[in-house]
Backbone as ProteinMPNN parsed JSONL, in Angstrom:
{"seq_chain_A": "MKSSNSKSIFPSSNQLFYDLFNDATANVTEMARLLDEAVNAPTSYEQKFNFAHIDKLKFKSYEITHRVFNESGRMLISPFGRKDMCDLASAIDDVADSITIAARRINLYNVPEITQPIINLAALIFKTSTELERAVNMMNELSRSAEIFEICANIKRIEADADRVYNTAFADLLSNQTDAIELIKYTDVFVAMETATDACEDVTLIIESILIKMG", "coords_chain_A": {"N_chain_A": [[-69.814, 94.646, -200.245], [-71.58, 97.763, -200.772], [-71.686, 100.664, -198.644], [-74.792, 101.777, -197.333], [-74.969, 104.599, -197.062], [-73.052, 105.489, -198.678], [-71.852, 107.901, -200.984], [-72.284, 108.375, -204.445], [-70.793, 109.033, -207.561], [-71.84, 108.187, -209.941], [-75.083, 107.888, -209.921], [-77.484, 105.046, -209.083], [-79.47, 105.138, -210.949], [-78.184, 105.867, -213.218], [-76.689, 103.903, -214.133], [-76.195, 103.095, -216.692], [-74.391, 104.984, -217.782], [-72.179, 104.713, -216.224], [-71.35, 102.08, -216.784], [-70.661, 102.454, -219.491], [-68.482, 104.209, -219.413], [-66.801, 102.572, -217.995], [-66.588, 100.33, -219.886], [-65.308, 101.811, -221.984], [-62.727, 102.414, -220.778], [-61.821, 99.884, -220.304], [-61.638, 98.824, -222.862], [-59.707, 100.416, -223.925], [-57.538, 99.718, -222.271], [-57.274, 97.024, -223.279], [-56.558, 97.489, -225.867], [-53.964, 98.716, -225.463], [-52.662, 96.55, -224.173], [-52.654, 94.827, -226.428], [-50.879, 96.257, -228.097], [-48.521, 96.13, -226.515], [-48.061, 93.531, -226.609], [-47.698, 93.171, -229.297], [-45.325, 94.533, -230.001], [-43.679, 92.928, -228.636], [-43.811, 90.452, -229.975], [-42.997, 87.373, -231.291], [-43.036, 86.804, -234.059], [-43.698, 88.173, -237.244], [-46.256, 87.764, -238.247], [-47.8, 87.507, -235.86], [-47.475, 89.894, -234.816], [-48.678, 91.589, -236.682], [-51.236, 90.671, -236.611], [-52.071, 91.394, -234.088], [-51.934, 94.192, -234.405], [-53.94, 94.643, -236.325], [-56.195, 93.89, -234.725], [-56.195, 95.984, -232.934], [-56.95, 98.141, -234.493], [-59.622, 97.296, -234.88], [-60.734, 97.637, -232.314], [-60.506, 100.301, -231.976], [-62.542, 101.259, -233.463], [-64.619, 100.445, -231.875], [-64.103, 101.889, -229.671], [-64.876, 104.423, -230.595], [-67.707, 103.986, -231.024], [-68.627, 103.673, -228.437], [-68.053, 106.297, -227.371], [-69.631, 107.82, -229.037], [-72.051, 106.911, -228.194], [-72.189, 107.733, -225.558], [-72.342, 110.531, -225.929], [-74.777, 110.701, -227.25], [-76.679, 109.588, -225.367], [-76.301, 111.24, -223.132], [-77.201, 113.586, -224.118], [-80.036, 113.272, -224.141], [-80.909, 112.279, -221.739], [-82.634, 113.051, -218.831], [-81.719, 112.988, -216.281], [-78.446, 112.889, -215.124], [-74.951, 111.451, -214.349], [-73.217, 113.591, -213.893], [-72.424, 116.964, -215.153], [-73.409, 117.492, -218.539], [-71.186, 118.424, -220.302], [-68.904, 117.682, -218.868], [-69.245, 114.955, -218.899], [-69.136, 114.476, -221.651], [-66.487, 115.369, -222.237], [-64.945, 113.719, -220.742], [-65.517, 111.185, -222.045], [-64.48, 111.757, -224.669], [-61.921, 112.258, -224.151], [-61.026, 109.806, -223.231], [-61.425, 108.395, -225.621], [-59.438, 109.657, -226.995], [-57.166, 108.504, -226.04], [-57.383, 106.001, -227.139], [-57.278, 106.572, -229.78], [-54.65, 107.449, -229.965], [-53.148, 105.232, -229.302], [-53.847, 103.674, -231.418], [-52.75, 105.177, -233.558], [-49.954, 104.86, -232.944], [-49.54, 102.328, -233.234], [-50.247, 101.77, -235.893], [-48.147, 103.26, -237.067], [-45.844, 101.922, -236.46], [-46.501, 99.536, -237.648], [-47.117, 100.167, -240.46], [-44.786, 101.576, -241.34], [-42.89, 99.921, -241.361], [-40.779, 99.441, -239.427], [-37.283, 98.67, -239.139], [-36.361, 97.519, -236.846], [-37.57, 96.553, -233.806], [-36.983, 98.417, -231.207], [-35.361, 98.812, -227.981], [-36.38, 101.031, -226.592], [-38.989, 101.417, -227.859], [-40.148, 99.112, -226.99], [-40.116, 99.528, -224.153], [-41.703, 101.985, -224.024], [-44.24, 100.911, -224.961], [-44.846, 99.233, -222.938], [-45.167, 101.261, -220.86], [-47.342, 102.595, -221.739], [-49.278, 100.542, -221.573], [-49.347, 100.197, -218.788], [-50.156, 102.756, -217.781], [-52.723, 102.87, -218.949], [-53.921, 100.743, -217.7], [-53.931, 101.68, -215.074], [-55.626, 103.842, -215.499], [-57.935, 102.677, -216.091], [-58.473, 101.467, -213.585], [-58.933, 103.795, -212.073], [-61.254, 104.925, -213.167], [-63.113, 102.836, -212.765], [-63.351, 103.085, -210.064], [-64.942, 105.239, -209.672], [-67.63, 105.12, -209.299], [-67.98, 105.412, -206.544], [-67.823, 108.124, -204.486], [-66.773, 108.261, -202.146], [-64.302, 107.064, -202.41], [-62.71, 108.91, -203.515], [-60.06, 109.77, -202.603], [-58.334, 107.668, -203.104], [-58.669, 107.475, -205.894], [-57.566, 110.049, -206.618], [-54.94, 109.469, -205.898], [-54.298, 107.428, -207.768], [-54.427, 108.785, -210.084], [-52.269, 110.538, -209.666], [-50.29, 108.741, -209.83], [-50.508, 107.792, -212.54], [-49.539, 110.237, -213.649], [-46.838, 110.135, -212.821], [-45.859, 107.879, -214.143], [-46.284, 108.81, -216.727], [-44.339, 110.832, -216.781], [-42.054, 109.105, -216.643], [-42.294, 107.946, -219.126], [-41.746, 110.21, -220.665], [-39.138, 110.563, -220.141], [-37.919, 108.163, -221.249], [-38.652, 108.577, -223.86], [-37.152, 111.012, -224.443], [-34.48, 110.385, -224.089], [-34.162, 108.176, -225.929], [-34.818, 109.643, -228.281], [-32.582, 111.446, -228.375], [-30.461, 109.67, -228.641], [-31.126, 108.681, -231.091], [-30.757, 110.84, -232.773], [-27.982, 111.167, -232.497], [-26.933, 108.807, -233.498], [-28.236, 107.715, -235.753], [-27.993, 107.569, -239.02], [-29.339, 107.426, -241.361], [-31.558, 109.269, -243.037], [-34.431, 108.819, -243.642], [-34.894, 106.479, -241.938], [-34.575, 107.795, -239.559], [-36.845, 109.646, -239.551], [-38.876, 107.822, -239.451], [-38.445, 106.343, -237.044], [-38.611, 108.513, -235.244], [-41.325, 109.457, -235.63], [-42.634, 107.168, -234.636], [-41.772, 107.058, -231.943], [-42.897, 109.533, -230.963], [-45.609, 109.283, -231.439], [-46.028, 107.25, -229.568], [-45.366, 108.257, -227.106], [-47.177, 110.211, -227.087], [-49.472, 108.791, -226.437], [-49.328, 108.142, -223.777], [-49.335, 110.736, -222.709], [-51.927, 111.471, -223.387], [-53.307, 109.644, -221.643], [-52.671, 111.015, -219.3], [-54.0, 113.386, -219.571], [-56.734, 112.542, -219.301], [-56.752, 112.114, -216.588], [-56.762, 114.645, -215.645], [-59.399, 115.596, -216.257], [-60.903, 113.716, -214.697], [-60.105, 114.381, -212.168], [-61.001, 117.074, -212.12], [-63.819, 116.44, -212.122], [-64.149, 115.052, -209.762], [-63.552, 117.094, -207.979], [-65.541, 118.973, -208.275], [-67.783, 117.381, -207.61], [-67.358, 116.762, -205.028]], "CA_chain_A": [[-71.108, 95.417, -200.366], [-71.525, 99.263, -200.469], [-72.464, 101.237, -197.562], [-76.089, 102.465, -197.706], [-74.878, 106.02, -197.02], [-72.089, 105.944, -199.66], [-72.236, 108.83, -202.149], [-71.754, 108.004, -205.818], [-70.813, 110.023, -208.676], [-72.787, 107.667, -210.835], [-76.21, 107.205, -209.137], [-77.87, 103.839, -209.667], [-80.435, 105.365, -212.013], [-77.404, 106.215, -214.286], [-75.704, 102.766, -214.332], [-75.745, 103.087, -218.034], [-73.148, 105.843, -218.08], [-71.043, 104.077, -215.408], [-70.989, 100.951, -217.689], [-70.074, 102.886, -220.682], [-67.105, 104.701, -219.131], [-66.044, 101.406, -217.631], [-66.252, 99.742, -221.036], [-64.361, 102.566, -222.655], [-61.481, 102.306, -220.272], [-61.482, 98.468, -220.439], [-61.4, 98.8, -224.339], [-58.39, 101.109, -224.081], [-56.555, 98.757, -221.676], [-57.071, 95.826, -224.127], [-55.691, 98.032, -227.047], [-52.674, 98.899, -224.842], [-52.278, 95.176, -224.097], [-52.298, 94.353, -227.78], [-49.748, 96.993, -228.617], [-47.441, 95.629, -225.759], [-47.804, 92.083, -227.273], [-47.227, 93.297, -230.795], [-43.804, 94.875, -229.99], [-42.864, 91.785, -228.142], [-44.277, 89.32, -230.719], [-41.814, 86.66, -231.918], [-43.21, 86.659, -235.444], [-44.333, 89.165, -237.896], [-47.604, 87.49, -238.217], [-48.498, 87.658, -234.628], [-47.471, 91.359, -234.525], [-49.641, 92.218, -237.467], [-52.606, 90.196, -236.018], [-52.448, 92.357, -232.955], [-52.263, 95.543, -234.965], [-55.417, 94.541, -236.945], [-57.189, 93.887, -233.721], [-56.331, 97.327, -232.416], [-57.83, 98.761, -235.388], [-61.055, 97.002, -234.649], [-61.136, 98.098, -231.113], [-60.689, 101.649, -232.087], [-63.983, 101.475, -233.862], [-65.512, 100.154, -230.676], [-64.081, 103.161, -228.787], [-65.717, 105.507, -231.264], [-68.993, 103.638, -230.82], [-68.816, 104.028, -227.065], [-67.995, 107.638, -227.265], [-70.79, 108.388, -229.656], [-73.285, 106.598, -227.367], [-72.154, 108.655, -224.374], [-72.821, 111.86, -226.479], [-76.32, 110.656, -227.463], [-77.488, 109.386, -224.197], [-76.235, 112.355, -222.262], [-78.151, 114.634, -224.634], [-81.434, 112.936, -224.01], [-81.304, 111.839, -220.415], [-83.064, 114.185, -218.0], [-80.785, 112.855, -215.131], [-77.046, 112.199, -215.634], [-74.209, 111.45, -213.252], [-72.689, 114.962, -213.669], [-72.759, 117.899, -216.126], [-73.143, 116.878, -219.848], [-69.858, 118.8, -220.804], [-67.946, 116.859, -218.248], [-69.363, 113.552, -219.491], [-68.581, 114.378, -223.075], [-65.15, 115.68, -222.189], [-64.302, 112.419, -220.322], [-65.716, 110.227, -223.075], [-63.567, 112.142, -225.662], [-60.39, 112.1, -223.638], [-60.684, 108.408, -223.211], [-61.28, 108.049, -226.985], [-58.125, 110.11, -227.563], [-56.091, 107.547, -225.771], [-57.662, 105.003, -228.113], [-56.739, 107.131, -231.025], [-53.194, 107.573, -229.835], [-52.606, 103.849, -229.324], [-54.066, 103.303, -232.765], [-51.713, 105.734, -234.405], [-48.74, 104.333, -232.721], [-49.715, 100.807, -233.817], [-50.179, 101.944, -237.384], [-46.979, 103.816, -237.623], [-45.061, 100.762, -236.383], [-46.828, 98.538, -238.722], [-46.934, 100.689, -241.885], [-43.519, 102.147, -241.47], [-41.995, 98.571, -241.363], [-39.425, 99.87, -238.851], [-36.325, 97.447, -239.296], [-36.065, 96.829, -235.529], [-38.311, 97.013, -232.631], [-35.907, 98.731, -230.313], [-35.889, 98.776, -226.544], [-37.227, 102.233, -226.218], [-40.351, 101.084, -228.285], [-40.668, 98.068, -226.1], [-40.42, 100.245, -222.968], [-42.879, 102.824, -224.271], [-45.45, 100.232, -225.087], [-45.022, 98.854, -221.459], [-45.604, 102.359, -220.07], [-48.714, 102.739, -222.322], [-50.095, 99.528, -220.839], [-49.318, 100.52, -217.464], [-50.947, 104.029, -217.598], [-53.97, 102.495, -219.329], [-54.488, 99.821, -216.687], [-54.239, 102.596, -213.9], [-56.768, 104.581, -215.75], [-59.129, 101.719, -215.896], [-58.796, 101.289, -212.152], [-59.517, 104.994, -211.454], [-62.573, 104.982, -213.667], [-63.832, 101.868, -212.041], [-63.718, 103.55, -208.581], [-65.751, 106.504, -209.751], [-69.093, 105.01, -208.68], [-68.183, 105.831, -205.161], [-67.24, 109.307, -204.194], [-65.871, 107.98, -200.862], [-62.906, 106.546, -202.75], [-61.952, 109.921, -204.171], [-58.72, 109.87, -202.163], [-57.754, 106.625, -203.875], [-58.676, 107.879, -207.377], [-56.484, 111.015, -206.853], [-53.577, 108.788, -205.957], [-54.074, 106.648, -209.081], [-54.075, 109.889, -211.081], [-50.984, 111.013, -209.401], [-49.358, 107.692, -210.311], [-50.439, 107.97, -213.976], [-48.665, 111.277, -214.018], [-45.482, 109.684, -212.596], [-45.658, 106.983, -215.24], [-46.105, 109.628, -217.905], [-42.996, 111.33, -216.728], [-41.135, 108.068, -217.025], [-42.273, 107.874, -220.577], [-41.074, 111.321, -221.191], [-37.559, 110.263, -219.925], [-37.634, 107.23, -222.203], [-38.794, 109.434, -225.178], [-36.14, 111.974, -224.611], [-33.184, 109.463, -224.115], [-34.283, 107.513, -227.195], [-34.644, 110.707, -229.358], [-31.283, 111.934, -228.337], [-29.689, 108.645, -229.12], [-31.421, 108.526, -232.465], [-30.103, 111.97, -233.458], [-26.663, 110.878, -232.424], [-26.514, 107.472, -234.158], [-29.049, 107.243, -237.023], [-27.524, 108.297, -240.054], [-30.185, 107.277, -242.481], [-32.686, 110.235, -242.838], [-35.732, 108.016, -243.762], [-35.131, 105.721, -240.744], [-34.739, 108.76, -238.469], [-38.126, 110.134, -239.511], [-39.558, 106.626, -239.059], [-38.457, 106.078, -235.53], [-39.113, 109.695, -234.57], [-42.734, 109.458, -235.671], [-43.206, 106.133, -233.794], [-41.538, 107.61, -230.568], [-43.695, 110.682, -230.726], [-46.971, 108.611, -231.254], [-46.179, 106.394, -228.357], [-45.276, 109.203, -225.952], [-48.464, 110.976, -226.976], [-50.537, 107.914, -225.901], [-49.217, 108.392, -222.241], [-49.849, 112.069, -222.638], [-53.449, 111.353, -223.459], [-53.896, 109.128, -220.376], [-52.597, 111.98, -218.246], [-55.125, 114.288, -219.877], [-57.967, 112.063, -218.764], [-56.73, 112.219, -215.212], [-57.122, 116.063, -215.319], [-60.812, 115.672, -216.163], [-61.343, 112.96, -213.579], [-59.874, 115.232, -210.955], [-61.929, 118.177, -212.052], [-65.066, 115.983, -211.79], [-64.072, 114.779, -208.398], [-63.559, 118.474, -207.228], [-66.933, 119.546, -208.496], [-68.815, 116.554, -207.101], [-66.931, 116.682, -203.649]], "C_chain_A": [[-70.923, 96.966, -200.018], [-72.216, 99.682, -199.377], [-73.729, 101.894, -198.02], [-76.039, 103.855, -197.844], [-73.762, 106.455, -197.954], [-72.564, 106.698, -200.717], [-71.532, 108.336, -203.455], [-71.876, 109.003, -206.828], [-71.784, 109.672, -209.745], [-73.999, 107.101, -210.0], [-76.764, 105.974, -209.881], [-78.681, 104.013, -210.876], [-79.495, 105.569, -213.327], [-76.332, 105.04, -214.418], [-75.312, 102.655, -215.758], [-74.586, 103.808, -218.317], [-71.986, 105.103, -217.304], [-70.519, 102.883, -216.234], [-70.169, 101.34, -218.898], [-68.774, 103.479, -220.42], [-66.232, 103.432, -218.727], [-65.636, 100.64, -218.976], [-65.269, 100.447, -221.877], [-63.005, 102.468, -222.239], [-60.943, 100.826, -220.508], [-61.03, 98.233, -221.877], [-59.947, 99.288, -224.619], [-57.265, 100.23, -223.421], [-56.287, 97.642, -222.658], [-56.271, 96.278, -225.361], [-54.231, 98.239, -226.452], [-51.99, 97.452, -224.733], [-51.806, 94.586, -225.422], [-51.114, 94.962, -228.305], [-48.403, 96.495, -227.904], [-47.055, 94.226, -226.355], [-47.245, 92.144, -228.523], [-45.819, 93.536, -230.763], [-43.022, 93.84, -229.43], [-43.088, 90.437, -228.846], [-42.99, 88.647, -231.442], [-41.767, 86.539, -233.31], [-43.934, 87.903, -236.059], [-45.796, 89.056, -237.99], [-48.511, 87.793, -237.114], [-48.57, 89.193, -234.422], [-48.602, 91.899, -235.419], [-51.143, 91.823, -237.125], [-52.946, 91.044, -234.87], [-52.661, 93.799, -233.447], [-53.648, 95.584, -235.511], [-56.437, 94.55, -235.897], [-57.331, 95.22, -232.979], [-57.088, 98.089, -233.236], [-59.328, 98.713, -235.237], [-61.67, 97.624, -233.44], [-61.294, 99.52, -231.128], [-62.143, 102.017, -232.656], [-64.923, 101.317, -232.782], [-65.415, 101.331, -229.794], [-64.947, 104.295, -229.397], [-67.249, 105.334, -231.03], [-69.553, 103.946, -229.432], [-69.034, 105.456, -226.825], [-69.257, 108.362, -227.942], [-72.137, 108.061, -228.864], [-73.412, 107.569, -226.198], [-72.819, 110.045, -224.792], [-74.359, 111.818, -226.661], [-77.146, 110.464, -226.233], [-77.441, 110.547, -223.231], [-76.986, 113.511, -222.8], [-79.552, 114.394, -224.403], [-81.951, 112.663, -222.693], [-81.635, 113.145, -219.66], [-82.114, 114.193, -216.603], [-79.452, 112.18, -215.539], [-76.204, 112.236, -214.442], [-73.584, 112.79, -212.896], [-73.024, 115.78, -214.931], [-72.414, 117.135, -217.556], [-71.822, 117.169, -220.48], [-68.887, 117.893, -220.215], [-68.019, 115.482, -218.687], [-68.743, 113.423, -220.879], [-67.111, 114.619, -223.104], [-64.364, 114.309, -221.714], [-64.397, 111.279, -221.299], [-64.635, 110.477, -224.236], [-62.211, 111.991, -225.298], [-60.044, 110.574, -223.646], [-60.561, 107.815, -224.768], [-59.941, 108.649, -227.589], [-56.986, 109.191, -227.161], [-56.201, 106.437, -226.748], [-56.982, 105.459, -229.331], [-55.246, 107.128, -230.981], [-52.476, 106.218, -229.887], [-52.745, 103.33, -230.768], [-52.965, 103.761, -233.782], [-50.316, 105.142, -234.235], [-48.611, 102.94, -233.278], [-49.546, 100.909, -235.346], [-48.909, 102.481, -237.965], [-45.926, 102.58, -237.454], [-45.221, 99.775, -237.507], [-46.526, 99.013, -240.161], [-45.554, 101.23, -242.24], [-42.513, 100.893, -241.755], [-40.585, 98.896, -240.691], [-38.609, 98.591, -238.825], [-36.199, 96.774, -238.04], [-37.019, 97.513, -234.479], [-37.311, 97.208, -231.476], [-36.376, 98.711, -228.819], [-36.659, 99.893, -226.122], [-38.711, 101.933, -226.758], [-40.927, 100.091, -227.371], [-40.999, 98.741, -224.654], [-41.559, 101.131, -222.993], [-44.134, 102.055, -224.262], [-45.736, 99.651, -223.678], [-45.683, 99.87, -220.614], [-47.031, 102.562, -220.467], [-49.627, 101.769, -221.629], [-50.332, 99.721, -219.464], [-50.269, 101.727, -217.219], [-52.464, 103.682, -217.941], [-54.749, 101.621, -218.336], [-54.887, 100.739, -215.37], [-55.453, 103.309, -214.28], [-58.087, 103.876, -215.667], [-59.584, 101.601, -214.428], [-59.406, 102.577, -211.633], [-60.908, 105.155, -211.904], [-63.545, 104.032, -212.978], [-64.302, 102.24, -210.636], [-64.561, 104.671, -208.553], [-67.244, 106.343, -209.397], [-69.178, 105.25, -207.216], [-67.297, 107.025, -204.761], [-66.381, 109.231, -202.995], [-64.391, 107.416, -201.097], [-62.221, 107.583, -203.584], [-60.494, 110.097, -203.97], [-57.887, 108.737, -202.991], [-57.596, 106.946, -205.333], [-57.618, 109.009, -207.521], [-55.073, 110.385, -206.791], [-53.241, 107.952, -207.143], [-53.766, 107.636, -210.115], [-52.74, 110.433, -210.914], [-49.874, 109.961, -209.919], [-49.326, 107.602, -211.81], [-49.491, 109.033, -214.367], [-47.119, 110.872, -213.91], [-45.044, 108.757, -213.704], [-45.435, 107.778, -216.559], [-44.824, 110.341, -217.918], [-41.884, 110.469, -217.077], [-41.15, 107.872, -218.542], [-41.733, 109.055, -221.21], [-39.572, 111.148, -221.311], [-37.106, 109.235, -221.096], [-37.666, 107.759, -223.626], [-37.471, 110.139, -225.407], [-34.746, 111.313, -224.74], [-33.091, 108.832, -225.498], [-34.192, 108.467, -228.319], [-33.275, 111.229, -229.455], [-30.324, 110.898, -228.884], [-29.983, 108.484, -230.547], [-30.764, 109.587, -233.152], [-28.68, 111.673, -233.569], [-26.094, 109.76, -233.254], [-27.133, 107.089, -235.46], [-28.55, 108.138, -238.105], [-28.377, 108.289, -241.343], [-31.478, 108.287, -242.297], [-34.003, 109.711, -242.771], [-35.915, 107.301, -242.268], [-35.16, 106.633, -239.531], [-36.015, 109.411, -238.354], [-39.073, 108.966, -239.025], [-39.708, 106.446, -237.547], [-38.879, 107.382, -234.819], [-40.633, 109.731, -234.523], [-43.281, 108.31, -234.752], [-43.053, 106.596, -232.373], [-42.609, 108.661, -230.08], [-45.174, 110.082, -230.568], [-47.053, 107.924, -229.97], [-46.074, 107.179, -227.083], [-46.54, 109.942, -225.906], [-49.548, 110.114, -226.321], [-50.491, 108.116, -224.365], [-49.621, 109.669, -221.928], [-51.349, 112.059, -222.449], [-54.096, 110.639, -222.253], [-53.723, 110.217, -219.19], [-53.706, 113.063, -218.354], [-56.491, 113.871, -219.334], [-57.972, 112.201, -217.301], [-57.027, 113.738, -214.81], [-58.664, 116.22, -215.338], [-61.478, 114.901, -215.058], [-61.212, 113.7, -212.278], [-60.745, 116.397, -210.873], [-63.379, 117.589, -211.638], [-65.249, 115.845, -210.45], [-64.236, 116.157, -207.54], [-64.868, 118.966, -207.156], [-67.922, 118.707, -207.647], [-68.563, 116.415, -205.46], [-67.619, 117.677, -202.74]], "O_chain_A": [[-70.2, 97.337, -199.093], [-73.292, 99.157, -199.093], [-73.714, 102.541, -199.068], [-76.842, 104.432, -198.578], [-73.503, 107.654, -198.056], [-73.541, 106.331, -201.37], [-70.361, 107.956, -203.476], [-72.866, 109.721, -206.969], [-72.441, 110.505, -210.371], [-73.931, 105.996, -209.461], [-76.581, 105.829, -211.09], [-78.64, 103.174, -211.775], [-80.017, 105.443, -214.435], [-75.188, 105.294, -214.795], [-74.219, 102.176, -216.059], [-73.755, 103.312, -219.078], [-70.898, 104.953, -217.858], [-69.303, 102.726, -216.349], [-69.182, 100.709, -219.276], [-67.898, 103.243, -221.252], [-65.07, 103.317, -219.118], [-64.455, 100.345, -219.158], [-64.421, 99.785, -222.476], [-62.107, 102.43, -223.081], [-59.781, 100.613, -220.856], [-60.081, 97.474, -222.079], [-59.156, 98.711, -225.365], [-56.189, 100.056, -223.993], [-55.116, 97.324, -222.868], [-55.409, 95.544, -225.845], [-53.313, 97.829, -227.163], [-50.861, 97.259, -225.184], [-50.752, 93.959, -225.529], [-50.327, 94.266, -228.946], [-47.344, 96.438, -228.528], [-45.889, 93.876, -226.541], [-46.403, 91.326, -228.894], [-45.079, 92.82, -231.437], [-41.814, 93.78, -229.655], [-42.614, 89.404, -228.374], [-42.135, 89.293, -232.048], [-40.716, 86.228, -233.872], [-44.704, 88.572, -235.37], [-46.531, 90.035, -237.851], [-49.661, 88.213, -237.237], [-49.568, 89.719, -233.929], [-49.442, 92.638, -234.905], [-52.094, 92.574, -237.344], [-54.118, 91.388, -234.714], [-53.507, 94.519, -232.916], [-54.436, 96.473, -235.187], [-57.492, 95.153, -236.093], [-58.399, 95.557, -232.468], [-57.964, 98.767, -232.699], [-60.114, 99.65, -235.381], [-62.82, 98.063, -233.416], [-62.131, 100.03, -230.384], [-62.765, 103.006, -232.267], [-65.954, 101.988, -232.746], [-66.404, 101.783, -229.217], [-65.654, 105.007, -228.682], [-67.987, 106.306, -230.867], [-70.689, 104.383, -229.246], [-70.008, 105.861, -226.19], [-69.797, 109.345, -227.434], [-73.123, 108.797, -228.885], [-74.467, 108.121, -225.884], [-73.687, 110.59, -224.109], [-75.094, 112.733, -226.291], [-78.19, 111.094, -226.064], [-78.438, 110.828, -222.566], [-77.397, 114.376, -222.026], [-80.298, 115.371, -224.475], [-83.149, 112.751, -222.422], [-80.992, 114.179, -219.845], [-81.84, 115.22, -215.981], [-79.382, 111.123, -216.166], [-76.567, 112.945, -213.503], [-73.434, 113.101, -211.715], [-73.849, 115.327, -215.725], [-71.453, 116.385, -217.728], [-71.298, 116.289, -221.162], [-68.07, 117.332, -220.946], [-66.985, 114.834, -218.854], [-68.005, 112.502, -221.225], [-66.474, 114.071, -224.004], [-63.33, 113.918, -222.255], [-63.472, 110.472, -221.394], [-63.989, 109.536, -224.696], [-61.382, 111.606, -226.123], [-58.946, 110.156, -224.013], [-59.755, 106.937, -225.077], [-59.431, 108.145, -228.588], [-55.968, 109.105, -227.849], [-55.165, 105.935, -227.184], [-56.144, 104.736, -229.871], [-54.632, 106.794, -231.994], [-51.377, 106.083, -230.426], [-51.864, 102.633, -231.27], [-52.405, 103.038, -234.606], [-49.585, 104.942, -235.206], [-47.546, 102.531, -233.742], [-48.764, 100.178, -235.955], [-48.578, 102.25, -239.128], [-45.193, 102.334, -238.412], [-44.298, 99.291, -238.161], [-45.809, 98.374, -240.931], [-45.233, 101.311, -243.426], [-41.444, 101.034, -242.35], [-39.499, 98.685, -241.232], [-39.15, 97.526, -238.527], [-35.953, 95.568, -238.023], [-37.19, 98.725, -234.343], [-36.865, 96.239, -230.861], [-37.558, 98.613, -228.491], [-37.574, 99.728, -225.315], [-39.631, 102.248, -226.003], [-42.094, 100.196, -226.994], [-42.061, 98.49, -224.084], [-42.375, 101.087, -222.072], [-45.081, 102.484, -223.602], [-46.91, 99.617, -223.308], [-46.562, 99.582, -219.802], [-47.885, 102.695, -219.59], [-50.68, 102.172, -221.134], [-51.423, 99.444, -218.964], [-51.172, 101.574, -216.396], [-53.363, 104.177, -217.261], [-55.963, 101.72, -218.154], [-55.932, 100.577, -214.74], [-56.339, 103.412, -213.431], [-59.13, 104.385, -215.256], [-60.762, 101.625, -214.071], [-60.324, 102.508, -210.817], [-61.748, 105.51, -211.077], [-64.671, 104.408, -212.653], [-65.347, 101.848, -210.118], [-64.931, 105.103, -207.462], [-67.98, 107.315, -209.229], [-70.272, 105.299, -206.653], [-66.076, 106.872, -204.721], [-65.422, 109.98, -202.814], [-63.515, 107.326, -200.237], [-61.268, 107.268, -204.296], [-59.745, 110.479, -204.869], [-56.797, 109.035, -203.481], [-56.544, 106.726, -205.933], [-56.827, 108.952, -208.463], [-54.169, 110.748, -207.543], [-52.075, 107.773, -207.498], [-52.919, 107.385, -210.972], [-52.085, 110.777, -211.899], [-48.771, 110.304, -210.344], [-48.256, 107.363, -212.371], [-48.7, 108.844, -215.291], [-46.29, 111.214, -214.753], [-43.907, 108.868, -214.163], [-44.553, 107.472, -217.362], [-44.223, 110.472, -218.984], [-40.899, 110.886, -217.687], [-40.104, 107.655, -219.153], [-41.241, 108.914, -222.33], [-38.89, 111.476, -222.282], [-36.1, 109.435, -221.777], [-36.826, 107.43, -224.463], [-36.774, 109.913, -226.396], [-33.937, 111.787, -225.538], [-32.062, 108.939, -226.165], [-33.518, 108.146, -229.298], [-32.805, 111.453, -230.571], [-29.391, 111.293, -229.583], [-29.041, 108.131, -231.256], [-30.164, 109.275, -234.18], [-28.121, 111.886, -234.644], [-24.93, 109.775, -233.653], [-26.619, 106.24, -236.188], [-28.702, 109.358, -238.051], [-28.136, 109.058, -242.273], [-32.325, 108.043, -241.438], [-34.741, 110.115, -241.873], [-36.894, 107.517, -241.553], [-35.751, 106.247, -238.523], [-36.395, 109.766, -237.238], [-39.984, 109.217, -238.236], [-40.771, 106.405, -236.928], [-39.516, 107.263, -233.773], [-41.193, 110.014, -233.464], [-44.332, 108.503, -234.142], [-44.025, 106.566, -231.617], [-43.104, 108.62, -228.953], [-45.856, 110.414, -229.598], [-48.085, 108.0, -229.304], [-46.652, 106.788, -226.068], [-46.996, 110.301, -224.82], [-50.463, 110.66, -225.704], [-51.542, 108.247, -223.738], [-50.267, 109.82, -220.891], [-51.909, 112.574, -221.481], [-55.227, 110.937, -221.869], [-54.528, 110.279, -218.261], [-54.239, 113.552, -217.358], [-57.304, 114.713, -218.954], [-59.042, 112.389, -216.723], [-57.505, 113.989, -213.704], [-59.19, 116.933, -214.484], [-62.494, 115.338, -214.519], [-62.084, 113.652, -211.41], [-61.22, 116.759, -209.796], [-64.066, 118.245, -210.855], [-66.223, 116.325, -209.871], [-64.973, 116.234, -206.557], [-65.334, 119.363, -206.088], [-68.815, 119.281, -207.023], [-69.456, 116.012, -204.715], [-67.343, 117.71, -201.541]]}, "name": "protein", "num_of_chains": 1, "seq": "MKSSNSKSIFPSSNQLFYDLFNDATANVTEMARLLDEAVNAPTSYEQKFNFAHIDKLKFKSYEITHRVFNESGRMLISPFGRKDMCDLASAIDDVADSITIAARRINLYNVPEITQPIINLAALIFKTSTELERAVNMMNELSRSAEIFEICANIKRIEADADRVYNTAFADLLSNQTDAIELIKYTDVFVAMETATDACEDVTLIIESILIKMG"}
């Protein structure tokens, strides 16, 4: 039970916005989970099924973002500044965009092999998305800001891990891939996947900014 004197970034009168941001990050986490399952799928059918589901959830992300924009524009009382609310919603939607692009590239390019770097990057995308969901879920209580800052720091550490996986994979690709078309395919896939972890880090910067303003 919450303390009666606990301060909240999302006042009870604005439960709608709290729910929307929670829904947005839960949706992103599910997209990341599907991507992780897709690159580990034992069959092409299962892989493509997961990719198709990611596309559907991307539309859901757009709907949530659009609703935040609409509601924040007409509500007299909101959790924090409208620009911050829209920035947060847009940044979370950017994560969904990045996951969708990564999934589409793997699917449409028909990469001949799901390599270990692809598997590793998918796992890191899932990890950052899960941590992002945790951070947003805590934002209803300003008293938990220290925990949120620590989660944001952890997301940045995971993003640094993704950078290392990407850099090593790209260097190996340049050294060993002799087929120019395959080089382009794998490069595009690696870039899209690394961008997804970058997008998660971008959300943390907005969260930290909000916490500072509300502190």
